[in-house]
C-alpha positions, 0 to 999 in steps of 0.5 A, a space after each residue: 500500500 502506497 504511503 501518504 505524502 505530506 508537503 511541508 512548507 517551512 518558513 523563515 522562522 524555521 531557519 532563522 529564529 532570532 536576528 542575533 543568531 543568523 550564522 550558518 551554524 545558527 541556521 543548522 541548529 534551527 533546522 535540527 530543531 524543526 527536523 525533530 518535529 517533522 520526523 513525527 510525521 514520518 513516524 505517523 507513516 507520511 513520506 515527506 516533501 519539504 519546501 522552505 523559505 530563503 528570503 534572508 539567505 538570498 538577502 545575505 548573498 545579494 549583500 555580499 555581492 553588493 559589497 564585492 561590487 563596491 570594493 573590487 568591481 565584481 559582478 552582481 549575482 543574478 537573483 535566479 542564481 541566488 535562489 539556486 544557491 540557497 536551494 542547495 545550501 539549505 537543502 544540504 542542512 535539511 538532508 543532514 538534520 532530518 537524516 540524522 533525526 530519522 536515523 536516531 528514531 530507527 527510520 533510516 530513510 534517505 533525504 535528497 535535495 532537488 534544485 527545482 525550476 518552476 515555470 511561470 507564464 511570461 504574460 503573468 500580470 505580476 510582470 507588469 507590476 513588480 512589487 517584491 523588494 529584494 536586496 540593499 537600499 541605495 541612496 539616490 545619488 547611486 541610481 544613475 550608475 545602477 541604471 547604467 550597469 543594470 538597465 533592466 532593474 526597477 527601483 522603488 523608493 522606500 520612505 527614509 531608507 532610500 531606493 530598493 530594487 523590486 521584482 515580479 512575483 508571478 504565479 507558479 504554473 509547472 514544477 519542471 523537475 516533477 518527474 524526477 521528484 516522483 522517481 525519488 519518492 518511488 525509491 522511498 526518499 524524502 525530498 527537499 524541493 522547490 526551495 524559495 518557491 523555485 527558480 523562476 523560468 519561462 519557456 522561450 525558443 530554445 528552451 527554458 530561461 531563468 528570470 529574476 523574479 520571486 515566486 511565493 513559496 506557499 503557492 509553489 508548495 500547494 502546486 507541488 502537493 497537488 501534482 504529487 497527490 499529497 494528502 496533507 499540506 503543512 504550512 509552517 509559520 510564526 504563530 500556532 494558529 491562524 487568527 481572525 481580527 488579528 491584533 484587536 480586542 476581538 482576536 479569535 483563533 481558528 481551530 478546524 474550518 472548511 475551505 469555504 469558510 476560510 474563503 469567506 474570511 479571506 474575502 472579508 479582509 481578515 488576513 494581511 496581504 504578503 503575510 497570512 493571505 498567501 498562505 490561506 490562498 495556497 491552502 484553498 487552492 490545494 484543497 480545491 484540487 483534491 487535497 484532504 487537509 491543510 495544517 497551518 501552525 508553528 514549527 514546534 507544533 507540527 507533531 502536536 498538530 498531527 497527534 493532538 489537533 493543535 494548530 489550524 486545520 483546513 478541510 474541504 
């Protein structure tokens, strides 16, 4: 009998838990902690597909790149290369941490990372309205030099902090390496895939081409879960439960809810754009395409959510 599959989208708080602890070693310790909670799902019979955020890590690469440009004139690292770099580096840490944790629990199953491309539509409206900020803040006087060096960059002013590059955030359409991922799953591997939402690519004459954009990781995780016929999607975030009227005296946590009810709450404006709203949209999309359950909770509550119904559970 085939095992149930669970896609886990781990957020930035699963990788960097405090702004004063952001080294590679700090990140590994955070991933080790998260792996202990993910391993509970394996004990419950699930095969895991793990996606992850990479915003801070891409920011670090861009900062190093910018320092190198200013100091010795080296080239800026393309955003697509940054995403691929972080997929490999973070994937390695998850492989090691989760692999060790499973071994300690007498579940010695291999964990492997796939550097994953995600195809997007070149006509996606997101390309007409780039709004995802990345990288450093630049003073106004550097704009002419930057525009000469990078004519394709779109710069947007951030009040009191200077100008920052913005890029599109298109909707994911296809996981390019999906057949390779299926093959690994058939071989009883747990797979780390589509980190950072995937490396965005578009199809042009001659094949796929990487582009500078940022794909929402939770949307990609939902697409991945759908294409792999996963029964469960877990979205890890900073809070134990989704809340209505967040930050007000009428704040109320949500336990179990249907996708239709959650859509109503979304339409009523309960969830902030760029924060909880994309997670809710991803959850609803997965359930509308055959998924059985979505859990939204903090990393330390993943195991408790499976065994004791902690967190927010969204069902069809």
